[in-house]
Backbone as XML, in Angstrom:
<?xml version="1.0"?>
<chain id="A" units="angstrom">
  <residue number="1" name="MET">
    <atom name="N" x="151.513" y="111.654" z="225.205"/>
    <atom name="CA" x="151.899" y="112.089" z="224.349"/>
    <atom name="C" x="153.432" y="111.386" z="223.463"/>
  </residue>
  <residue number="2" name="VAL">
    <atom name="N" x="153.564" y="110.203" z="224.247"/>
    <atom name="CA" x="154.818" y="109.495" z="223.354"/>
    <atom name="C" x="153.961" y="108.460" z="222.237"/>
  </residue>
  <residue number="3" name="THR">
    <atom name="N" x="152.981" y="108.801" z="222.778"/>
    <atom name="CA" x="151.664" y="107.568" z="221.739"/>
    <atom name="C" x="151.935" y="108.371" z="220.256"/>
  </residue>
  <residue number="4" name="ALA">
    <atom name="N" x="151.322" y="109.918" z="220.789"/>
    <atom name="CA" x="150.771" y="110.599" z="219.143"/>
    <atom name="C" x="152.200" y="110.824" z="218.479"/>
  </residue>
  <residue number="5" name="MET">
    <atom name="N" x="153.566" y="111.139" z="219.443"/>
    <atom name="CA" x="154.666" y="111.286" z="218.579"/>
    <atom name="C" x="154.810" y="109.899" z="217.469"/>
  </residue>
  <residue number="6" name="HIS">
    <atom name="N" x="154.481" y="108.902" z="218.336"/>
    <atom name="CA" x="154.841" y="107.605" z="217.727"/>
    <atom name="C" x="154.142" y="107.621" z="216.276"/>
  </residue>
  <residue number="7" name="ARG">
    <atom name="N" x="152.574" y="107.535" z="216.868"/>
    <atom name="CA" x="151.236" y="107.872" z="215.210"/>
    <atom name="C" x="151.588" y="108.960" z="214.168"/>
  </residue>
  <residue number="8" name="ILE">
    <atom name="N" x="152.382" y="110.176" z="214.990"/>
    <atom name="CA" x="153.135" y="110.799" z="213.750"/>
    <atom name="C" x="154.316" y="110.182" z="212.842"/>
  </residue>
  <residue number="9" name="ALA">
    <atom name="N" x="155.530" y="109.583" z="213.365"/>
    <atom name="CA" x="155.767" y="109.056" z="212.820"/>
    <atom name="C" x="156.023" y="108.122" z="211.684"/>
  </residue>
  <residue number="10" name="ARG">
    <atom name="N" x="154.873" y="106.931" z="212.139"/>
    <atom name="CA" x="154.043" y="106.091" z="211.403"/>
    <atom name="C" x="153.654" y="106.210" z="210.593"/>
  </residue>
  <residue number="11" name="ALA">
    <atom name="N" x="153.001" y="107.568" z="210.163"/>
    <atom name="CA" x="152.461" y="108.103" z="208.931"/>
    <atom name="C" x="153.386" y="108.381" z="208.118"/>
  </residue>
  <residue number="12" name="PRO">
    <atom name="N" x="153.082" y="108.046" z="207.361"/>
    <atom name="CA" x="152.976" y="108.630" z="205.547"/>
    <atom name="C" x="153.537" y="109.569" z="205.219"/>
  </residue>
  <residue number="13" name="ASP">
    <atom name="N" x="152.461" y="110.517" z="206.100"/>
    <atom name="CA" x="153.263" y="112.285" z="205.827"/>
    <atom name="C" x="153.373" y="112.577" z="206.850"/>
  </residue>
  <residue number="14" name="GLY">
    <atom name="N" x="154.234" y="111.762" z="207.759"/>
    <atom name="CA" x="154.399" y="112.494" z="208.679"/>
    <atom name="C" x="155.607" y="113.748" z="209.215"/>
  </residue>
  <residue number="15" name="ARG">
    <atom name="N" x="156.234" y="113.646" z="208.080"/>
    <atom name="CA" x="157.511" y="114.660" z="208.488"/>
    <atom name="C" x="156.938" y="116.002" z="207.784"/>
  </residue>
  <residue number="16" name="GLY">
    <atom name="N" x="155.647" y="116.320" z="207.475"/>
    <atom name="CA" x="154.738" y="117.484" z="207.137"/>
    <atom name="C" x="154.188" y="117.840" z="208.569"/>
  </residue>
  <residue number="17" name="PHE">
    <atom name="N" x="154.290" y="117.416" z="209.651"/>
    <atom name="CA" x="154.123" y="117.611" z="211.042"/>
    <atom name="C" x="154.776" y="118.707" z="211.525"/>
  </residue>
  <residue number="18" name="LEU">
    <atom name="N" x="156.395" y="118.434" z="211.147"/>
    <atom name="CA" x="156.773" y="119.100" z="211.872"/>
    <atom name="C" x="157.378" y="120.425" z="211.912"/>
  </residue>
  <residue number="19" name="GLY">
    <atom name="N" x="156.592" y="121.301" z="211.704"/>
    <atom name="CA" x="156.897" y="122.902" z="211.504"/>
    <atom name="C" x="155.351" y="123.045" z="211.854"/>
  </residue>
  <residue number="20" name="ASP">
    <atom name="N" x="154.597" y="122.211" z="212.387"/>
    <atom name="CA" x="153.212" y="122.587" z="212.653"/>
    <atom name="C" x="153.335" y="122.850" z="214.231"/>
  </residue>
  <residue number="21" name="GLU">
    <atom name="N" x="152.320" y="124.142" z="214.320"/>
    <atom name="CA" x="152.249" y="124.741" z="215.563"/>
    <atom name="C" x="152.225" y="123.013" z="217.058"/>
  </residue>
  <residue number="22" name="ARG">
    <atom name="N" x="151.291" y="122.279" z="216.700"/>
    <atom name="CA" x="150.295" y="121.064" z="217.537"/>
    <atom name="C" x="151.695" y="120.250" z="217.600"/>
  </residue>
  <residue number="23" name="PHE">
    <atom name="N" x="152.265" y="120.375" z="216.857"/>
    <atom name="CA" x="153.487" y="119.195" z="216.902"/>
    <atom name="C" x="155.156" y="119.403" z="217.870"/>
  </residue>
  <residue number="24" name="LEU">
    <atom name="N" x="154.902" y="121.351" z="218.129"/>
    <atom name="CA" x="156.141" y="121.840" z="218.537"/>
    <atom name="C" x="155.717" y="121.417" z="219.686"/>
  </residue>
  <residue number="25" name="SER">
    <atom name="N" x="154.416" y="121.601" z="219.684"/>
    <atom name="CA" x="153.830" y="121.879" z="221.747"/>
    <atom name="C" x="154.126" y="120.671" z="222.075"/>
  </residue>
  <residue number="26" name="LEU">
    <atom name="N" x="153.792" y="119.433" z="221.322"/>
    <atom name="CA" x="153.886" y="118.332" z="221.641"/>
    <atom name="C" x="155.035" y="117.766" z="222.184"/>
  </residue>
  <residue number="27" name="GLU">
    <atom name="N" x="156.197" y="117.892" z="221.203"/>
    <atom name="CA" x="157.544" y="117.838" z="221.343"/>
    <atom name="C" x="157.700" y="118.701" z="222.317"/>
  </residue>
  <residue number="28" name="ALA">
    <atom name="N" x="157.892" y="119.910" z="223.445"/>
    <atom name="CA" x="158.146" y="120.716" z="223.898"/>
    <atom name="C" x="157.361" y="120.092" z="225.702"/>
  </residue>
  <residue number="29" name="GLY">
    <atom name="N" x="156.327" y="119.510" z="225.252"/>
    <atom name="CA" x="155.744" y="118.720" z="226.338"/>
    <atom name="C" x="156.203" y="117.798" z="226.748"/>
  </residue>
  <residue number="30" name="ILE">
    <atom name="N" x="156.791" y="116.441" z="225.981"/>
    <atom name="CA" x="157.548" y="115.415" z="225.876"/>
    <atom name="C" x="159.073" y="115.903" z="227.165"/>
  </residue>
  <residue number="31" name="VAL">
    <atom name="N" x="159.478" y="116.505" z="226.195"/>
    <atom name="CA" x="160.944" y="116.935" z="226.479"/>
    <atom name="C" x="160.634" y="117.988" z="227.910"/>
  </residue>
  <residue number="32" name="GLU">
    <atom name="N" x="159.468" y="118.222" z="228.281"/>
    <atom name="CA" x="159.079" y="118.557" z="229.877"/>
    <atom name="C" x="158.890" y="117.707" z="230.892"/>
  </residue>
  <residue number="33" name="ALA">
    <atom name="N" x="158.521" y="116.079" z="230.160"/>
    <atom name="CA" x="157.791" y="115.742" z="231.039"/>
    <atom name="C" x="159.178" y="114.512" z="231.634"/>
  </residue>
  <residue number="34" name="PHE">
    <atom name="N" x="160.552" y="114.434" z="229.816"/>
    <atom name="CA" x="161.334" y="113.645" z="230.432"/>
    <atom name="C" x="162.377" y="114.497" z="231.601"/>
  </residue>
  <residue number="35" name="TYR">
    <atom name="N" x="161.982" y="115.873" z="231.594"/>
    <atom name="CA" x="163.013" y="116.135" z="232.634"/>
    <atom name="C" x="162.034" y="116.677" z="233.721"/>
  </residue>
  <residue number="36" name="ASP">
    <atom name="N" x="161.159" y="116.563" z="233.896"/>
    <atom name="CA" x="160.409" y="116.204" z="235.443"/>
    <atom name="C" x="160.731" y="115.026" z="236.275"/>
  </residue>
  <residue number="37" name="ALA">
    <atom name="N" x="160.623" y="115.392" z="237.165"/>
    <atom name="CA" x="161.406" y="113.765" z="238.166"/>
    <atom name="C" x="160.031" y="113.136" z="238.866"/>
  </residue>
  <residue number="38" name="ARG">
    <atom name="N" x="158.882" y="113.865" z="239.024"/>
    <atom name="CA" x="157.582" y="113.758" z="239.112"/>
    <atom name="C" x="157.483" y="112.689" z="237.857"/>
  </residue>
  <residue number="39" name="VAL">
    <atom name="N" x="157.652" y="112.799" z="236.835"/>
    <atom name="CA" x="156.541" y="111.801" z="235.735"/>
    <atom name="C" x="157.394" y="110.507" z="235.805"/>
  </residue>
  <residue number="40" name="GLU">
    <atom name="N" x="156.882" y="109.548" z="236.121"/>
    <atom name="CA" x="157.738" y="108.060" z="235.369"/>
    <atom name="C" x="157.647" y="107.865" z="234.054"/>
  </residue>
  <residue number="41" name="LYS">
    <atom name="N" x="158.639" y="107.736" z="233.475"/>
    <atom name="CA" x="158.994" y="106.952" z="232.121"/>
    <atom name="C" x="159.347" y="105.762" z="232.354"/>
  </residue>
  <residue number="42" name="ALA">
    <atom name="N" x="158.624" y="105.166" z="231.138"/>
    <atom name="CA" x="158.846" y="103.428" z="231.145"/>
    <atom name="C" x="160.281" y="103.917" z="229.805"/>
  </residue>
  <residue number="43" name="SER">
    <atom name="N" x="161.017" y="102.419" z="229.817"/>
    <atom name="CA" x="161.707" y="102.568" z="229.188"/>
    <atom name="C" x="161.139" y="102.179" z="227.319"/>
  </residue>
  <residue number="44" name="GLN">
    <atom name="N" x="160.350" y="101.869" z="227.380"/>
    <atom name="CA" x="159.285" y="101.286" z="226.303"/>
    <atom name="C" x="159.148" y="102.890" z="225.639"/>
  </residue>
  <residue number="45" name="SER">
    <atom name="N" x="159.113" y="103.442" z="226.277"/>
    <atom name="CA" x="158.319" y="104.647" z="226.417"/>
    <atom name="C" x="159.309" y="105.823" z="225.927"/>
  </residue>
  <residue number="46" name="VAL">
    <atom name="N" x="160.765" y="105.750" z="226.415"/>
    <atom name="CA" x="161.658" y="106.527" z="225.872"/>
    <atom name="C" x="162.088" y="105.907" z="224.524"/>
  </residue>
  <residue number="47" name="ALA">
    <atom name="N" x="162.464" y="104.600" z="224.778"/>
    <atom name="CA" x="163.096" y="104.027" z="223.127"/>
    <atom name="C" x="161.833" y="104.238" z="222.292"/>
  </residue>
  <residue number="48" name="ASN">
    <atom name="N" x="160.639" y="104.465" z="222.554"/>
    <atom name="CA" x="159.451" y="104.787" z="221.340"/>
    <atom name="C" x="159.322" y="106.597" z="220.881"/>
  </residue>
  <residue number="49" name="THR">
    <atom name="N" x="160.333" y="107.767" z="222.272"/>
    <atom name="CA" x="160.091" y="108.678" z="221.605"/>
    <atom name="C" x="161.457" y="108.720" z="220.090"/>
  </residue>
  <residue number="50" name="ALA">
    <atom name="N" x="162.023" y="108.248" z="221.042"/>
    <atom name="CA" x="163.826" y="108.055" z="220.307"/>
    <atom name="C" x="163.645" y="107.714" z="218.803"/>
  </residue>
  <residue number="51" name="TRP">
    <atom name="N" x="162.640" y="106.466" z="218.558"/>
    <atom name="CA" x="163.012" y="106.312" z="217.164"/>
    <atom name="C" x="161.643" y="107.041" z="216.493"/>
  </residue>
  <residue number="52" name="ALA">
    <atom name="N" x="160.620" y="107.933" z="217.584"/>
    <atom name="CA" x="159.806" y="108.096" z="216.458"/>
    <atom name="C" x="160.414" y="109.687" z="216.017"/>
  </residue>
  <residue number="53" name="PHE">
    <atom name="N" x="161.535" y="110.470" z="216.899"/>
    <atom name="CA" x="162.530" y="111.281" z="215.774"/>
    <atom name="C" x="162.990" y="110.915" z="215.303"/>
  </residue>
  <residue number="54" name="ALA">
    <atom name="N" x="163.798" y="109.709" z="215.534"/>
    <atom name="CA" x="164.535" y="109.312" z="214.149"/>
    <atom name="C" x="164.086" y="109.066" z="212.847"/>
  </residue>
  <residue number="55" name="LYS">
    <atom name="N" x="162.749" y="108.688" z="212.966"/>
    <atom name="CA" x="161.867" y="108.597" z="212.052"/>
    <atom name="C" x="161.631" y="109.635" z="211.767"/>
  </residue>
  <residue number="56" name="LEU">
    <atom name="N" x="161.324" y="110.589" z="211.817"/>
    <atom name="CA" x="161.107" y="111.624" z="211.337"/>
    <atom name="C" x="162.164" y="112.713" z="210.962"/>
  </residue>
  <residue number="57" name="GLY">
    <atom name="N" x="163.637" y="112.074" z="211.573"/>
    <atom name="CA" x="164.578" y="113.297" z="210.956"/>
    <atom name="C" x="164.800" y="114.127" z="211.832"/>
  </residue>
  <residue number="58" name="CYS">
    <atom name="N" x="164.136" y="114.429" z="212.658"/>
    <atom name="CA" x="163.974" y="115.237" z="213.933"/>
    <atom name="C" x="165.381" y="115.190" z="214.791"/>
  </residue>
  <residue number="59" name="CYS">
    <atom name="N" x="166.327" y="116.509" z="214.398"/>
    <atom name="CA" x="167.726" y="116.065" z="215.355"/>
    <atom name="C" x="167.309" y="117.387" z="216.255"/>
  </residue>
  <residue number="60" name="ASN">
    <atom name="N" x="166.246" y="117.595" z="217.061"/>
    <atom name="CA" x="166.206" y="117.882" z="218.571"/>
    <atom name="C" x="167.297" y="118.223" z="219.276"/>
  </residue>
  <residue number="61" name="HIS">
    <atom name="N" x="167.598" y="118.521" z="219.819"/>
    <atom name="CA" x="168.824" y="118.175" z="220.878"/>
    <atom name="C" x="168.227" y="118.130" z="222.023"/>
  </residue>
  <residue number="62" name="PRO">
    <atom name="N" x="167.057" y="119.270" z="222.600"/>
    <atom name="CA" x="166.826" y="119.236" z="223.951"/>
    <atom name="C" x="165.902" y="117.327" z="224.398"/>
  </residue>
  <residue number="63" name="VAL">
    <atom name="N" x="165.263" y="116.825" z="223.381"/>
    <atom name="CA" x="164.645" y="116.117" z="222.815"/>
    <atom name="C" x="165.665" y="114.491" z="222.944"/>
  </residue>
  <residue number="64" name="LEU">
    <atom name="N" x="166.572" y="114.886" z="222.291"/>
    <atom name="CA" x="167.926" y="113.674" z="222.329"/>
    <atom name="C" x="168.497" y="113.861" z="224.026"/>
  </residue>
  <residue number="65" name="ASP">
    <atom name="N" x="168.914" y="114.831" z="224.509"/>
    <atom name="CA" x="169.130" y="115.161" z="225.716"/>
    <atom name="C" x="168.759" y="114.914" z="227.079"/>
  </residue>
  <residue number="66" name="ALA">
    <atom name="N" x="167.040" y="115.008" z="226.759"/>
    <atom name="CA" x="165.946" y="114.421" z="227.517"/>
    <atom name="C" x="166.086" y="113.013" z="227.800"/>
  </residue>
  <residue number="67" name="SER">
    <atom name="N" x="166.132" y="112.007" z="226.545"/>
    <atom name="CA" x="165.966" y="110.907" z="226.452"/>
    <atom name="C" x="167.421" y="110.233" z="227.165"/>
  </residue>
  <residue number="68" name="GLY">
    <atom name="N" x="168.209" y="111.087" z="226.771"/>
    <atom name="CA" x="169.568" y="110.401" z="226.767"/>
    <atom name="C" x="169.893" y="110.476" z="228.381"/>
  </residue>
  <residue number="69" name="SER">
    <atom name="N" x="169.631" y="111.452" z="228.749"/>
    <atom name="CA" x="169.874" y="111.921" z="230.294"/>
    <atom name="C" x="168.382" y="110.647" z="231.074"/>
  </residue>
  <residue number="70" name="GLU">
    <atom name="N" x="168.103" y="110.739" z="230.546"/>
    <atom name="CA" x="166.997" y="109.423" z="231.368"/>
    <atom name="C" x="167.513" y="107.930" z="231.195"/>
  </residue>
  <residue number="71" name="VAL">
    <atom name="N" x="168.292" y="107.534" z="230.125"/>
    <atom name="CA" x="168.842" y="106.268" z="230.114"/>
    <atom name="C" x="170.129" y="106.468" z="230.934"/>
  </residue>
  <residue number="72" name="THR">
    <atom name="N" x="170.583" y="107.226" z="231.121"/>
    <atom name="CA" x="171.553" y="107.011" z="232.422"/>
    <atom name="C" x="171.782" y="107.733" z="233.676"/>
  </residue>
  <residue number="73" name="GLN">
    <atom name="N" x="170.259" y="107.436" z="233.567"/>
    <atom name="CA" x="169.263" y="108.077" z="235.003"/>
    <atom name="C" x="168.862" y="106.361" z="235.550"/>
  </residue>
  <residue number="74" name="SER">
    <atom name="N" x="168.558" y="105.690" z="234.351"/>
    <atom name="CA" x="167.917" y="104.630" z="234.577"/>
    <atom name="C" x="169.034" y="103.603" z="234.768"/>
  </residue>
  <residue number="75" name="LEU">
    <atom name="N" x="170.296" y="103.177" z="234.655"/>
    <atom name="CA" x="171.217" y="102.362" z="234.359"/>
    <atom name="C" x="172.451" y="103.056" z="235.937"/>
  </residue>
  <residue number="76" name="ASP">
    <atom name="N" x="172.109" y="104.167" z="236.373"/>
    <atom name="CA" x="172.846" y="104.477" z="237.592"/>
    <atom name="C" x="172.102" y="103.368" z="239.025"/>
  </residue>
</chain>
């Protein structure tokens, strides 16, 4: 999922996907995975996700909250 989000962000027309159902589904899946303790999250994946959302100009608070939560847990 992170790779897909990263590729969308790198695409010249990436912002055109923001309202697309598939994009919203991908976004929801990322949030769900970030909050799921059973899913291992690599630091690089968290960073790539944060970068992708920033690049797209997407201020999705659940994604930011989830990635921030993951960073905080990894620091503990």
